One Martini backbone bead per residue (centre of mass of N, CA, C, O) as a GRO file, in nm:
protein
  561
    1MET     BB    1   2.113   1.764  -6.997
    2THR     BB    2   1.827   1.746  -6.874
    3ASN     BB    3   1.881   1.503  -6.694
    4PHE     BB    4   2.123   1.617  -6.537
    5ILE     BB    5   1.966   1.848  -6.400
    6LYS     BB    6   1.744   1.688  -6.262
    7LEU     BB    7   1.927   1.508  -6.095
    8LEU     BB    8   2.070   1.731  -5.943
    9LEU     BB    9   1.820   1.853  -5.804
   10ILE     BB   10   1.750   1.591  -5.655
   11PHE     BB   11   2.004   1.560  -5.493
   12LEU     BB   12   1.994   1.839  -5.353
   13LYS     BB   13   1.710   1.796  -5.216
   14THR     BB   14   1.789   1.542  -5.036
   15THR     BB   15   1.978   1.728  -4.842
   16GLU     BB   16   1.754   1.823  -4.703
   17ILE     BB   17   1.559   1.875  -4.461
   18THR     BB   18   1.300   1.767  -4.332
   19SER     BB   19   0.984   1.852  -4.229
   20THR     BB   20   1.036   1.752  -3.942
   21GLU     BB   21   1.298   1.898  -3.898
   22LYS     BB   22   1.196   2.184  -3.952
   23LYS     BB   23   0.999   2.178  -3.712
   24ARG     BB   24   1.216   2.137  -3.498
   25SER     BB   25   1.439   2.366  -3.566
   26LYS     BB   26   1.362   2.617  -3.714
   27HIS     BB   27   1.633   2.845  -3.642
   28PHE     BB   28   1.881   2.670  -3.580
   29TYR     BB   29   2.042   2.642  -3.848
   30LYS     BB   30   2.080   2.944  -3.902
   31ILE     BB   31   2.236   3.019  -3.646
   32MET     BB   32   2.453   2.788  -3.655
   33GLY     BB   33   2.554   2.849  -3.939
   34THR     BB   34   2.667   3.124  -3.863
   35ALA     BB   35   2.861   3.023  -3.655
   36ILE     BB   36   3.037   2.852  -3.842
   37LEU     BB   37   3.125   3.070  -4.033
   38LEU     BB   38   3.248   3.269  -3.800
   39LEU     BB   39   3.416   3.033  -3.621
   40ILE     BB   40   3.550   2.854  -3.863
   41MET     BB   41   3.571   2.923  -4.172
   42LEU     BB   42   3.681   3.209  -4.161
   43PRO     BB   43   3.930   3.166  -3.985
   44ALA     BB   44   4.054   2.950  -4.173
   45GLY     BB   45   4.084   3.132  -4.417
   46ALA     BB   46   4.256   3.359  -4.269
   47LEU     BB   47   4.491   3.167  -4.191
   48VAL     BB   48   4.570   3.085  -4.485
   49GLY     BB   49   4.614   3.369  -4.583
   50PHE     BB   50   4.841   3.444  -4.396
   51VAL     BB   51   5.040   3.223  -4.473
   52THR     BB   52   5.049   3.303  -4.775
   53TYR     BB   53   5.143   3.587  -4.737
   54ALA     BB   54   5.410   3.535  -4.585
   55LEU     BB   55   5.541   3.346  -4.791
   56SER     BB   56   5.514   3.519  -5.040
   57LEU     BB   57   5.692   3.743  -4.951
   58ALA     BB   58   5.954   3.577  -4.912
   59VAL     BB   59   5.965   3.475  -5.206
   60LEU     BB   60   5.954   3.749  -5.361
   61ASP     BB   61   6.226   3.854  -5.230
   62LYS     BB   62   6.372   3.598  -5.397
   63GLY     BB   63   6.239   3.607  -5.706
   64ALA     BB   64   5.980   3.474  -5.694
   65SER     BB   65   5.629   3.376  -5.694
   66THR     BB   66   5.399   3.105  -5.649
   67GLU     BB   67   5.509   2.877  -5.453
   68ALA     BB   68   5.353   2.917  -5.187
   69ALA     BB   69   5.066   2.888  -5.299
   70ASN     BB   70   5.096   2.611  -5.420
   71ILE     BB   71   5.151   2.445  -5.164
   72VAL     BB   72   4.874   2.512  -5.023
   73LEU     BB   73   4.701   2.393  -5.256
   74HIS     BB   74   4.811   2.107  -5.243
   75ILE     BB   75   4.719   2.045  -4.961
   76ILE     BB   76   4.419   2.077  -5.032
   77ALA     BB   77   4.412   1.860  -5.252
   78ILE     BB   78   4.485   1.625  -5.076
   79LEU     BB   79   4.246   1.647  -4.886
   80SER     BB   80   4.032   1.612  -5.109
   81VAL     BB   81   4.120   1.313  -5.162
   82VAL     BB   82   4.100   1.197  -4.884
   83PHE     BB   83   3.787   1.292  -4.836
   84GLY     BB   84   3.665   1.210  -5.134
   85PHE     BB   85   3.674   0.910  -5.190
   86ASN     BB   86   3.462   0.789  -5.005
   87VAL     BB   87   3.230   0.972  -5.101
   88VAL     BB   88   3.224   0.878  -5.396
   89VAL     BB   89   3.188   0.576  -5.362
   90ASN     BB   90   2.912   0.605  -5.205
   91ILE     BB   91   2.757   0.772  -5.412
   92PHE     BB   92   2.803   0.583  -5.673
   93TYR     BB   93   2.749   0.273  -5.515
   94PHE     BB   94   2.586   0.305  -5.199
   95SER     BB   95   2.331   0.432  -5.264
   96ASN     BB   96   1.980   0.416  -5.249
   97ASP     BB   97   1.936   0.508  -5.568
   98ILE     BB   98   2.042   0.290  -5.765
   99GLU     BB   99   1.785   0.098  -5.803
  100ASN     BB  100   1.627   0.350  -5.942
  101LEU     BB  101   1.831   0.442  -6.179
  102LEU     BB  102   1.898   0.190  -6.370
  103PRO     BB  103   1.604   0.148  -6.511
  104LEU     BB  104   1.645   0.406  -6.642
  105PRO     BB  105   1.672   0.625  -6.928
  106LEU     BB  106   2.014   0.647  -6.857
  107LYS     BB  107   2.306   0.755  -6.880
  108PRO     BB  108   2.595   0.715  -6.726
  109GLN     BB  109   2.702   1.014  -6.757
  110GLU     BB  110   2.456   1.137  -6.616
  111ILE     BB  111   2.485   1.015  -6.340
  112VAL     BB  112   2.783   1.077  -6.275
  113GLY     BB  113   2.763   1.378  -6.335
  114ALA     BB  114   2.552   1.451  -6.114
  115LYS     BB  115   2.722   1.319  -5.875
  116PHE     BB  116   2.968   1.491  -5.911
  117THR     BB  117   2.843   1.769  -5.867
  118TYR     BB  118   2.712   1.713  -5.592
  119SER     BB  119   2.986   1.657  -5.452
  120LEU     BB  120   3.115   1.936  -5.517
  121LEU     BB  121   2.891   2.115  -5.364
  122SER     BB  122   2.860   1.951  -5.077
  123GLU     BB  123   3.197   1.883  -5.006
  124ASN     BB  124   3.352   2.196  -5.070
  125ILE     BB  125   3.311   2.457  -4.897
  126MET     BB  126   3.578   2.476  -4.742
  127GLU     BB  127   3.763   2.489  -4.988
  128PHE     BB  128   3.660   2.749  -5.105
  129ILE     BB  129   3.747   2.921  -4.857
  130LEU     BB  130   4.053   2.848  -4.872
  131THR     BB  131   4.099   2.962  -5.155
  132VAL     BB  132   4.032   3.249  -5.091
  133GLY     BB  133   4.273   3.279  -4.895
  134VAL     BB  134   4.496   3.226  -5.094
  135CYS     BB  135   4.438   3.451  -5.302
  136VAL     BB  136   4.428   3.690  -5.112
  137GLY     BB  137   4.711   3.656  -4.989
  138PHE     BB  138   4.869   3.677  -5.254
  139MET     BB  139   4.765   3.956  -5.345
  140PHE     BB  140   4.872   4.114  -5.109
  141ALA     BB  141   5.169   4.037  -5.182
  142GLY     BB  142   5.163   4.093  -5.522
  143GLY     BB  143   4.894   4.214  -5.606
  144PHE     BB  144   4.635   4.367  -5.763
  145SER     BB  145   4.411   4.250  -6.033
  146PHE     BB  146   4.188   4.187  -6.267
  147MET     BB  147   4.300   3.913  -6.346
  148GLY     BB  148   4.323   3.799  -6.053
  149VAL     BB  149   4.026   3.811  -5.976
  150VAL     BB  150   3.911   3.634  -6.204
  151SER     BB  151   4.090   3.386  -6.144
  152SER     BB  152   3.990   3.347  -5.844
  153ILE     BB  153   3.705   3.286  -5.918
  154VAL     BB  154   3.752   3.044  -6.089
  155GLY     BB  155   3.918   2.882  -5.871
  156ILE     BB  156   3.700   2.868  -5.637
  157ILE     BB  157   3.513   2.685  -5.815
  158THR     BB  158   3.745   2.463  -5.953
  159VAL     BB  159   3.962   2.325  -5.760
  160PRO     BB  160   3.797   2.039  -5.690
  161ILE     BB  161   3.779   1.893  -5.966
  162VAL     BB  162   4.029   1.720  -6.014
  163PRO     BB  163   4.044   1.556  -5.750
  164LEU     BB  164   3.750   1.441  -5.797
  165ALA     BB  165   3.827   1.302  -6.076
  166TYR     BB  166   4.028   1.110  -5.953
  167CYS     BB  167   3.838   0.963  -5.767
  168GLY     BB  168   3.630   0.878  -5.982
  169THR     BB  169   3.823   0.715  -6.168
  170ILE     BB  170   3.932   0.511  -5.962
  171SER     BB  171   3.659   0.396  -5.870
  172VAL     BB  172   3.556   0.296  -6.145
  173VAL     BB  173   3.803   0.107  -6.206
  174LEU     BB  174   3.794  -0.057  -5.956
  175MET     BB  175   3.494  -0.171  -5.978
  176TYR     BB  176   3.542  -0.307  -6.254
  177VAL     BB  177   3.812  -0.499  -6.198
  178THR     BB  178   3.687  -0.560  -5.905
  179HIS     BB  179   3.494  -0.830  -5.775
  180SER     BB  180   3.544  -0.840  -5.451
  181ILE     BB  181   3.458  -0.530  -5.424
  182LYS     BB  182   3.110  -0.540  -5.292
  183ASN     BB  183   3.166  -0.424  -4.998
  184ARG     BB  184   3.149  -0.153  -4.795
  185ASP     BB  185   3.318  -0.239  -4.547
  186PHE     BB  186   3.572  -0.336  -4.704
  187LEU     BB  187   3.624  -0.071  -4.868
  188ASN     BB  188   3.651   0.113  -4.615
  189LYS     BB  189   3.909  -0.025  -4.514
  190ILE     BB  190   4.091   0.031  -4.755
  191THR     BB  191   4.058   0.339  -4.766
  192GLY     BB  192   4.144   0.399  -4.477
  193VAL     BB  193   4.436   0.299  -4.510
  194GLY     BB  194   4.505   0.480  -4.749
  195THR     BB  195   4.458   0.753  -4.602
  196ALA     BB  196   4.667   0.721  -4.385
  197LEU     BB  197   4.913   0.682  -4.570
  198LEU     BB  198   4.887   0.949  -4.718
  199ILE     BB  199   4.919   1.144  -4.487
  200VAL     BB  200   5.188   1.045  -4.383
  201GLY     BB  201   5.340   1.070  -4.661
  202ALA     BB  202   5.306   1.380  -4.689
  203LEU     BB  203   5.451   1.457  -4.424
  204LEU     BB  204   5.719   1.304  -4.479
  205ALA     BB  205   5.794   1.467  -4.746
  206LEU     BB  206   5.881   1.733  -4.573
  207VAL     BB  207   6.160   1.633  -4.438
  208GLY     BB  208   6.355   1.744  -4.667
  209VAL     BB  209   6.342   1.995  -4.470
  210ASN     BB  210   6.589   2.106  -4.286
  211ASP     BB  211   6.554   2.292  -4.045
  212PHE     BB  212   6.282   2.432  -4.018
  213ASN     BB  213   6.197   2.758  -4.152
  214ALA     BB  214   6.087   3.033  -4.300
  215GLU     BB  215   6.352   3.091  -4.449
  216ALA     BB  216   6.426   2.811  -4.557
  217PHE     BB  217   6.162   2.759  -4.705
  218ALA     BB  218   6.180   3.000  -4.901
  219GLN     BB  219   6.446   2.919  -5.031
  220THR     BB  220   6.347   2.644  -5.140
  221LEU     BB  221   6.124   2.747  -5.323
  222ALA     BB  222   6.289   2.959  -5.487
  223SER     BB  223   6.498   2.746  -5.600
  224GLY     BB  224   6.325   2.462  -5.681
  225ASP     BB  225   6.407   2.207  -5.455
  226SER     BB  226   6.124   2.101  -5.407
  227THR     BB  227   6.010   1.795  -5.411
  228PHE     BB  228   5.713   1.818  -5.331
  229LEU     BB  229   5.639   2.036  -5.540
  230ASN     BB  230   5.732   1.891  -5.798
  231VAL     BB  231   5.549   1.644  -5.768
  232MET     BB  232   5.268   1.802  -5.740
  233ASN     BB  233   5.283   1.940  -6.016
  234GLY     BB  234   5.233   1.667  -6.163
  235ILE     BB  235   4.957   1.589  -6.029
  236PHE     BB  236   4.881   1.922  -6.015
  237PRO     BB  237   4.904   2.127  -6.285
  238GLN     BB  238   4.673   2.348  -6.238
  239ILE     BB  239   4.790   2.517  -5.996
  240PRO     BB  240   5.024   2.679  -6.118
  241LEU     BB  241   4.831   2.801  -6.336
  242LEU     BB  242   4.647   2.958  -6.155
  243MET     BB  243   4.866   3.137  -6.006
  244GLY     BB  244   4.961   3.254  -6.280
  245ALA     BB  245   4.687   3.398  -6.331
  246VAL     BB  246   4.682   3.566  -6.067
  247TYR     BB  247   4.961   3.709  -6.167
  248GLY     BB  248   4.869   3.757  -6.513
  249SER     BB  249   4.807   3.499  -6.686
  250VAL     BB  250   4.617   3.411  -6.956
  251SER     BB  251   4.730   3.139  -7.050
  252ASP     BB  252   4.700   2.994  -6.778
  253LEU     BB  253   4.399   3.008  -6.767
  254PHE     BB  254   4.339   2.848  -7.012
  255LEU     BB  255   4.499   2.587  -6.923
  256TYR     BB  256   4.332   2.538  -6.663
  257ILE     BB  257   4.059   2.489  -6.792
  258LEU     BB  258   4.150   2.266  -6.984
  259ILE     BB  259   4.228   2.057  -6.765
  260ASN     BB  260   3.945   2.034  -6.638
  261ILE     BB  261   3.801   1.937  -6.885
  262VAL     BB  262   3.970   1.681  -6.946
  263CYS     BB  263   3.924   1.535  -6.670
  264VAL     BB  264   3.619   1.515  -6.703
  265VAL     BB  265   3.603   1.372  -6.971
  266ILE     BB  266   3.754   1.120  -6.897
  267PHE     BB  267   3.570   1.032  -6.674
  268LEU     BB  268   3.315   1.005  -6.844
  269VAL     BB  269   3.414   0.798  -7.048
  270ILE     BB  270   3.492   0.582  -6.846
  271SER     BB  271   3.200   0.570  -6.723
  272SER     BB  272   3.041   0.479  -6.978
  273LYS     BB  273   3.203   0.186  -6.975
  274MET     BB  274   3.205   0.107  -6.635
  275TYR     BB  275   2.982   0.168  -6.437
  276ILE     BB  276   2.746  -0.040  -6.474
  277LYS     BB  277   2.911  -0.290  -6.411
  278GLY     BB  278   3.022  -0.193  -6.122
  279VAL     BB  279   2.718  -0.149  -5.999
  280SER     BB  280   2.657  -0.427  -6.022
  281ASP     BB  281   2.577  -0.630  -5.761
  282ILE     BB  282   2.579  -0.463  -5.511
  283ASN     BB  283   2.660  -0.489  -5.170
  284THR     BB  284   2.463  -0.283  -4.948
  285THR     BB  285   2.475  -0.432  -4.709
  286LYS     BB  286   2.512  -0.442  -4.396
  287SER     BB  287   2.679  -0.545  -4.148
  288LYS     BB  288   2.581  -0.807  -3.928
  289LYS     BB  289   2.780  -0.774  -3.703
  290ASP     BB  290   2.672  -0.523  -3.561
  291ILE     BB  291   2.399  -0.634  -3.491
  292ASN     BB  292   2.487  -0.877  -3.329
  293ASP     BB  293   2.655  -0.718  -3.121
  294THR     BB  294   2.419  -0.568  -3.015
  295ASN     BB  295   2.243  -0.804  -2.925
  296ARG     BB  296   2.449  -0.936  -2.733
  297ALA     BB  297   2.487  -0.686  -2.550
  298ILE     BB  298   2.192  -0.678  -2.459
  299SER     BB  299   2.156  -0.978  -2.371
  300ALA     BB  300   2.396  -0.930  -2.144
  301SER     BB  301   2.271  -0.734  -1.918
  302ARG     BB  302   2.244  -0.937  -1.678
  303GLU     BB  303   2.546  -0.994  -1.637
  304ARG     BB  304   2.671  -0.679  -1.686
  305GLY     BB  305   2.475  -0.470  -1.716
  306ILE     BB  306   2.326  -0.208  -1.866
  307PHE     BB  307   2.558  -0.007  -1.904
  308ALA     BB  308   2.783  -0.204  -2.000
  309SER     BB  309   2.640  -0.309  -2.244
  310TYR     BB  310   2.596  -0.036  -2.395
  311LEU     BB  311   2.886   0.048  -2.402
  312LYS     BB  312   2.979  -0.187  -2.570
  313LYS     BB  313   2.811  -0.116  -2.812
  314GLU     BB  314   2.960   0.160  -2.870
  315PHE     BB  315   3.238   0.034  -2.925
  316LEU     BB  316   3.165  -0.163  -3.148
  317VAL     BB  317   3.058   0.057  -3.353
  318LEU     BB  318   3.319   0.227  -3.364
  319PHE     BB  319   3.535  -0.010  -3.440
  320ARG     BB  320   3.343  -0.186  -3.666
  321THR     BB  321   3.300   0.087  -3.826
  322PRO     BB  322   3.492   0.220  -4.045
  323PRO     BB  323   3.397   0.525  -4.060
  324PHE     BB  324   3.405   0.552  -3.748
  325PHE     BB  325   3.699   0.476  -3.701
  326MET     BB  326   3.832   0.694  -3.872
  327ASP     BB  327   3.667   0.961  -3.758
  328CYS     BB  328   3.687   0.882  -3.437
  329ILE     BB  329   3.966   0.727  -3.383
  330ALA     BB  330   4.209   0.775  -3.591
  331VAL     BB  331   4.229   1.085  -3.570
  332ASN     BB  332   4.375   1.082  -3.291
  333LEU     BB  333   4.657   0.970  -3.434
  334LEU     BB  334   4.731   1.225  -3.630
  335TRP     BB  335   4.830   1.447  -3.450
  336PRO     BB  336   5.107   1.340  -3.345
  337VAL     BB  337   5.231   1.314  -3.621
  338PHE     BB  338   5.214   1.604  -3.708
  339PHE     BB  339   5.380   1.715  -3.471
  340VAL     BB  340   5.639   1.562  -3.512
  341VAL     BB  341   5.700   1.653  -3.803
  342VAL     BB  342   5.730   1.953  -3.723
  343ILE     BB  343   5.965   1.917  -3.526
  344ILE     BB  344   6.156   1.793  -3.732
  345LEU     BB  345   6.155   2.033  -3.931
  346GLN     BB  346   6.260   2.253  -3.706
  347GLY     BB  347   6.419   2.139  -3.491
  348GLN     BB  348   6.578   2.342  -3.256
  349THR     BB  349   6.368   2.587  -3.380
  350ASN     BB  350   6.114   2.544  -3.276
  351PHE     BB  351   5.806   2.669  -3.157
  352LEU     BB  352   5.848   2.567  -2.842
  353SER     BB  353   6.122   2.705  -2.745
  354SER     BB  354   5.999   2.984  -2.636
  355VAL     BB  355   5.844   2.814  -2.399
  356LEU     BB  356   6.020   2.592  -2.270
  357ASP     BB  357   6.252   2.747  -2.138
  358PRO     BB  358   6.074   2.894  -1.921
  359TYR     BB  359   5.913   2.652  -1.820
  360LEU     BB  360   6.171   2.477  -1.715
  361LYS     BB  361   6.221   2.737  -1.503
  362GLY     BB  362   5.926   2.832  -1.381
  363ASP     BB  363   5.760   3.014  -1.555
  364LEU     BB  364   5.434   3.126  -1.512
  365SER     BB  365   5.361   3.221  -1.800
  366ALA     BB  366   5.432   2.959  -1.947
  367MET     BB  367   5.244   2.780  -1.787
  368LEU     BB  368   4.988   2.919  -1.885
  369TYR     BB  369   5.025   2.866  -2.188
  370VAL     BB  370   5.031   2.561  -2.164
  371THR     BB  371   4.750   2.535  -2.025
  372LEU     BB  372   4.590   2.657  -2.264
  373GLY     BB  373   4.679   2.460  -2.470
  374VAL     BB  374   4.556   2.205  -2.344
  375ILE     BB  375   4.267   2.309  -2.368
  376VAL     BB  376   4.252   2.348  -2.679
  377VAL     BB  377   4.326   2.059  -2.756
  378SER     BB  378   4.109   1.903  -2.596
  379VAL     BB  379   3.875   2.026  -2.744
  380LEU     BB  380   3.938   1.989  -3.040
  381VAL     BB  381   3.977   1.676  -3.047
  382THR     BB  382   3.693   1.612  -2.932
  383ALA     BB  383   3.520   1.762  -3.146
  384ILE     BB  384   3.629   1.634  -3.414
  385ASN     BB  385   3.565   1.320  -3.361
  386SER     BB  386   3.234   1.302  -3.302
  387ILE     BB  387   3.137   1.094  -3.084
  388ALA     BB  388   2.922   1.285  -2.953
  389SER     BB  389   2.800   1.485  -3.177
  390ALA     BB  390   2.697   1.184  -3.316
  391GLY     BB  391   2.552   0.983  -3.125
  392ILE     BB  392   2.257   0.988  -3.237
  393SER     BB  393   2.301   0.997  -3.555
  394ARG     BB  394   2.417   0.693  -3.562
  395GLU     BB  395   2.142   0.553  -3.550
  396GLY     BB  396   1.919   0.649  -3.731
  397ARG     BB  397   1.680   0.417  -3.799
  398HIS     BB  398   1.739   0.311  -3.485
  399PHE     BB  399   1.622   0.530  -3.284
  400GLU     BB  400   1.369   0.379  -3.169
  401PHE     BB  401   1.528   0.171  -3.012
  402MET     BB  402   1.607   0.369  -2.773
  403ARG     BB  403   1.289   0.418  -2.667
  404TYR     BB  404   1.201   0.086  -2.635
  405ILE     BB  405   1.406  -0.010  -2.465
  406PRO     BB  406   1.502  -0.131  -2.136
  407VAL     BB  407   1.651   0.164  -2.143
  408PRO     BB  408   1.736   0.444  -2.023
  409LEU     BB  409   1.818   0.737  -2.165
  410LYS     BB  410   2.024   0.821  -1.956
  411THR     BB  411   2.202   0.568  -1.988
  412GLN     BB  412   2.270   0.605  -2.284
  413LEU     BB  413   2.401   0.887  -2.265
  414HIS     BB  414   2.618   0.803  -2.069
  415ALA     BB  415   2.754   0.591  -2.262
  416LYS     BB  416   2.823   0.784  -2.494
  417ALA     BB  417   2.995   0.976  -2.322
  418VAL     BB  418   3.202   0.772  -2.208
  419ALA     BB  419   3.315   0.694  -2.477
  420SER     BB  420   3.435   0.967  -2.533
  421VAL     BB  421   3.604   1.005  -2.275
  422THR     BB  422   3.785   0.758  -2.312
  423ILE     BB  423   3.908   0.804  -2.595
  424SER     BB  424   3.986   1.105  -2.562
  425GLY     BB  425   4.134   1.076  -2.285
  426LEU     BB  426   4.356   0.880  -2.380
  427GLY     BB  427   4.477   1.068  -2.586
  428MET     BB  428   4.559   1.294  -2.389
  429VAL     BB  429   4.740   1.137  -2.209
  430LEU     BB  430   4.948   1.075  -2.432
  431TYR     BB  431   5.020   1.356  -2.505
  432ILE     BB  432   5.122   1.449  -2.234
  433ILE     BB  433   5.340   1.239  -2.204
  434ALA     BB  434   5.487   1.314  -2.459
  435PHE     BB  435   5.549   1.606  -2.385
  436ASN     BB  436   5.720   1.544  -2.121
  437ILE     BB  437   5.935   1.371  -2.265
  438TYR     BB  438   6.028   1.607  -2.442
  439CYS     BB  439   6.117   1.791  -2.220
  440MET     BB  440   6.344   1.606  -2.105
  441VAL     BB  441   6.502   1.595  -2.368
  442TYR     BB  442   6.539   1.903  -2.406
  443ASN     BB  443   6.679   1.957  -2.123
  444GLY     BB  444   6.916   1.730  -2.062
  445GLY     BB  445   6.892   1.693  -1.729
  446ALA     BB  446   6.817   1.940  -1.604
  447ASP     BB  447   6.721   2.134  -1.364
  448VAL     BB  448   6.399   2.168  -1.202
  449PRO     BB  449   6.143   2.279  -1.067
  450ALA     BB  450   5.884   2.161  -0.871
  451THR     BB  451   5.642   2.282  -1.044
  452VAL     BB  452   5.690   2.124  -1.305
  453PHE     BB  453   5.596   1.842  -1.173
  454VAL     BB  454   5.300   1.931  -1.131
  455MET     BB  455   5.170   2.006  -1.417
  456PRO     BB  456   5.087   1.733  -1.535
  457ILE     BB  457   4.852   1.687  -1.333
  458VAL     BB  458   4.695   1.933  -1.414
  459HIS     BB  459   4.669   1.865  -1.716
  460LEU     BB  460   4.522   1.598  -1.684
  461VAL     BB  461   4.270   1.702  -1.532
  462LEU     BB  462   4.196   1.930  -1.736
  463ALA     BB  463   4.168   1.759  -1.994
  464LEU     BB  464   3.928   1.578  -1.872
  465ILE     BB  465   3.734   1.812  -1.824
  466CYS     BB  466   3.715   1.897  -2.120
  467VAL     BB  467   3.620   1.628  -2.234
  468TRP     BB  468   3.364   1.620  -2.072
  469PHE     BB  469   3.233   1.881  -2.182
  470VAL     BB  470   3.227   1.803  -2.486
  471SER     BB  471   3.070   1.544  -2.469
  472TYR     BB  472   2.809   1.633  -2.324
  473PHE     BB  473   2.753   1.878  -2.504
  474GLY     BB  474   2.755   1.734  -2.781
  475LEU     BB  475   2.526   1.538  -2.716
  476PHE     BB  476   2.308   1.754  -2.666
  477MET     BB  477   2.318   1.886  -2.943
  478ASP     BB  478   2.229   1.601  -3.086
  479THR     BB  479   1.928   1.608  -2.951
  480ILE     BB  480   1.804   1.848  -3.102
  481ASN     BB  481   1.917   1.759  -3.424
  482PRO     BB  482   1.923   1.480  -3.548
  483LYS     BB  483   2.082   1.280  -3.798
  484LEU     BB  484   1.859   1.019  -3.933
  485VAL     BB  485   1.904   1.079  -4.252
  486TRP     BB  486   2.101   0.821  -4.413
  487ASP     BB  487   2.296   0.623  -4.636
  488ASP     BB  488   2.573   0.664  -4.468
  489GLU     BB  489   2.816   0.693  -4.240
  490ILE     BB  490   2.958   0.933  -4.349
  491ASN     BB  491   2.711   1.130  -4.362
  492ALA     BB  492   2.668   1.119  -4.048
  493LEU     BB  493   2.927   1.304  -4.019
  494ARG     BB  494   3.001   1.504  -4.264
  495GLY     BB  495   2.673   1.583  -4.292
  496ASN     BB  496   2.694   1.697  -3.997
  497TYR     BB  497   2.621   1.997  -3.842
  498ASN     BB  498   2.657   1.936  -3.541
  499VAL     BB  499   2.959   1.918  -3.529
  500PHE     BB  500   3.019   2.213  -3.615
  501ILE     BB  501   2.850   2.346  -3.396
  502ASN     BB  502   2.992   2.243  -3.160
  503THR     BB  503   3.277   2.339  -3.229
  504ALA     BB  504   3.207   2.648  -3.236
  505ILE     BB  505   3.117   2.671  -2.939
  506VAL     BB  506   3.359   2.548  -2.781
  507LEU     BB  507   3.561   2.739  -2.898
  508ALA     BB  508   3.440   3.005  -2.802
  509THR     BB  509   3.447   2.926  -2.503
  510THR     BB  510   3.749   2.875  -2.488
  511VAL     BB  511   3.844   3.156  -2.558
  512ALA     BB  512   3.704   3.295  -2.325
  513VAL     BB  513   3.865   3.156  -2.103
  514CYS     BB  514   4.150   3.240  -2.193
  515LEU     BB  515   4.093   3.548  -2.169
  516VAL     BB  516   4.033   3.548  -1.872
  517SER     BB  517   4.306   3.428  -1.778
  518LEU     BB  518   4.480   3.653  -1.907
  519ALA     BB  519   4.344   3.895  -1.763
  520MET     BB  520   4.464   3.817  -1.482
  521MET     BB  521   4.752   3.879  -1.563
  522TRP     BB  522   4.722   4.171  -1.679
  523CYS     BB  523   4.588   4.285  -1.402
  524GLY     BB  524   4.784   4.151  -1.157
  525ALA     BB  525   4.690   3.865  -1.020
  526GLY     BB  526   4.823   3.636  -1.180
  527GLU     BB  527   4.905   3.327  -1.309
  528GLY     BB  528   4.778   3.139  -1.089
  529VAL     BB  529   4.493   3.269  -1.123
  530GLY     BB  530   4.464   3.199  -1.424
  531ILE     BB  531   4.469   2.889  -1.389
  532ALA     BB  532   4.240   2.869  -1.181
  533ALA     BB  533   4.021   2.992  -1.365
  534ALA     BB  534   4.032   2.786  -1.580
  535PHE     BB  535   3.958   2.549  -1.408
  536VAL     BB  536   3.681   2.650  -1.304
  537LEU     BB  537   3.542   2.711  -1.571
  538MET     BB  538   3.564   2.413  -1.688
  539ALA     BB  539   3.406   2.288  -1.452
  540VAL     BB  540   3.143   2.436  -1.491
  541LEU     BB  541   3.095   2.354  -1.790
  542SER     BB  542   3.079   2.051  -1.728
  543ALA     BB  543   2.831   2.072  -1.548
  544VAL     BB  544   2.645   2.200  -1.756
  545GLY     BB  545   2.664   1.984  -1.974
  546TYR     BB  546   2.567   1.746  -1.806
  547LYS     BB  547   2.286   1.864  -1.729
  548LEU     BB  548   2.180   1.906  -2.018
  549CYS     BB  549   2.201   1.609  -2.114
  550ILE     BB  550   2.038   1.465  -1.886
  551SER     BB  551   1.778   1.649  -1.900
  552LYS     BB  552   1.733   1.798  -2.186
  553GLY     BB  553   1.806   1.556  -2.365
  554VAL     BB  554   1.574   1.365  -2.297
  555GLU     BB  555   1.353   1.552  -2.393
  556ASN     BB  556   1.446   1.572  -2.687
  557LEU     BB  557   1.420   1.261  -2.753
  558MET     BB  558   1.100   1.249  -2.692
  559SER     BB  559   1.038   1.487  -2.925
  560VAL     BB  560   1.121   1.312  -3.154
  561GLU     BB  561   0.965   1.233  -3.486
   0.00000   0.00000   0.00000
C-alpha cells in the first residue's frame, strides 16, 4: 500500500506544469481554468441535468422509476470507454516511466493500481461533473432524500471505475496474448478504428426507437422494451444499482459498491499475472515515417516553396499520426453521423421541422435562427477538433526546431492556421451542402422564395469566416502557454488545457455575437440587420484573431523558454 501511494503521488506530481511553465503562465491557468469551469463544464453538467430531469419526469408519470437516468449514465459510460481505452493503453504500456519502474522492487499490481488511480483522477473530471448533473436532475424529478444524496456522492466519485476497469482488463489481456502489437502507432490505429465503430454502433443501436419524440421515448423506457437499455444494463450492471440507491434503496448501494470492488479486484489479479510480460520489450519508439516525411517536406522547400513545404508537413503529421488523425480529423466526420441518426430517430417530427417550415417559406426570423446555428456549429466543430488550439503543443520536444530552421515563425503560424482552416472549412462546406440537400428533400419540390437560394452562399461564407477566426485565435492561444512536455500524442491533445481554454473563449464570444444579433431583431431593427450584424462581428473577430496570431503570437514563441 505504501508503494502504491508513493507511486500515485509521483504520477500526479508529474502532471503539474513545470517550473518554467509556471514562470511563463503566472495567473494564466488559474484565470482560464475558471473560464473552462464556468463556460464549458458547468453548462454541460446543467444541460445533462436538465435532460435527465425532463426524461425522468416523463418516465415517473408513466409509473417507472430510474430508466431515464440509467440511459443517460450508460451513454456517459460508453464515452468513458471510448475515450479511456487509448489513454489506459498509453499510460500502462507506452509512457516514458516504464523503463524506470520495471527494475524497481515493485509488484505488478502496485504499478497498475497506481496508474489506474492516476488515470481515474486525471482523465474523468468532466465525467464527474456530468454525473453530478444526472443525479441532481433525477432527484429534482423524483425527490431529494438523505439516502439519495449519500448515494449520489458515492456515485459521483466512483462511476468511472467500472468502465476504466474494463479498459484496463482488455488492454492487459490484449498486450499479453498478442505479440505483434508492440508498436504504439499500430496499436493506435487499431483502437482508433474500434473507437469509431463503437461510437457509430452505439448511435445506430438507438434507431430501434421509431419516430422518436420525448413522449415515445418515455413510453419505451417505462415499458422496459428498450433493447439498448436492456443490453447496456448487462454490460454496466452497476448503473441501474446506483440509480436505485439514489432512489432510496440501501441494498442497491451495497451491491453497487460490491460490483466496483469486484471489477477492480479482477483487473488487479489479471494484471498481476499478465502485465509484466505484456509490457516487456515494448517498442516505444515513435514512427520514423513522420520524421522522414517532415525532413522530406522541408528539404523540398526549394522546389515547392517554403510555405507549401511546411503546410505539407502539417498535413502529413495530422493524417499519419493516429492519435492526431482520430482527435483532429476523424472527429469532424462523427458530427454528421450523429446528426443523421438523430434525424432518423425523430422521423418527420424532428427538431428541425419547426424551423425548416418557415425557413423554406422565406421567413426572415427562421433565416436568422438558421444563420446563428451555422455560426455556432462552425465555431464549435473547429474548436473541438483542436487542430489550431494544439498547433504549437503538437511540436513537443521538437519545438526548438521551429525557432531555428530557416523558415520565419510567421510563415509557420500561417501554415498551421491554414491547415486548420482547410480541414475544418471543408467539413463545414460538406455540412452546409448536406443541410441544403435535406431541405430540398424535406420540401418535396415545392416552390421557395428567391431569398432561400441566396442563404446557402451566405452560410458558406459565414462558416469560413468563423473557421478562420477560431483557427487563428486558437493558434494564438496555444502560443501563450504551449504544452511541450508530454509522453504521447494523446496527452498532447486531451491533456492540453489550451484546447478547453480556447473552446470556452470562442464559445463565449460566439454567444455574445448571437445575442447582439437577436437583440437587433428584438429591438425592431429587423432580422436582416441581425444577420448583417452577425456577419460583420464575426468578420471583425476574424481580423482580430489573425492580427493577434501573426504579431503577438510570434512574440510569444520567441519568449518561450
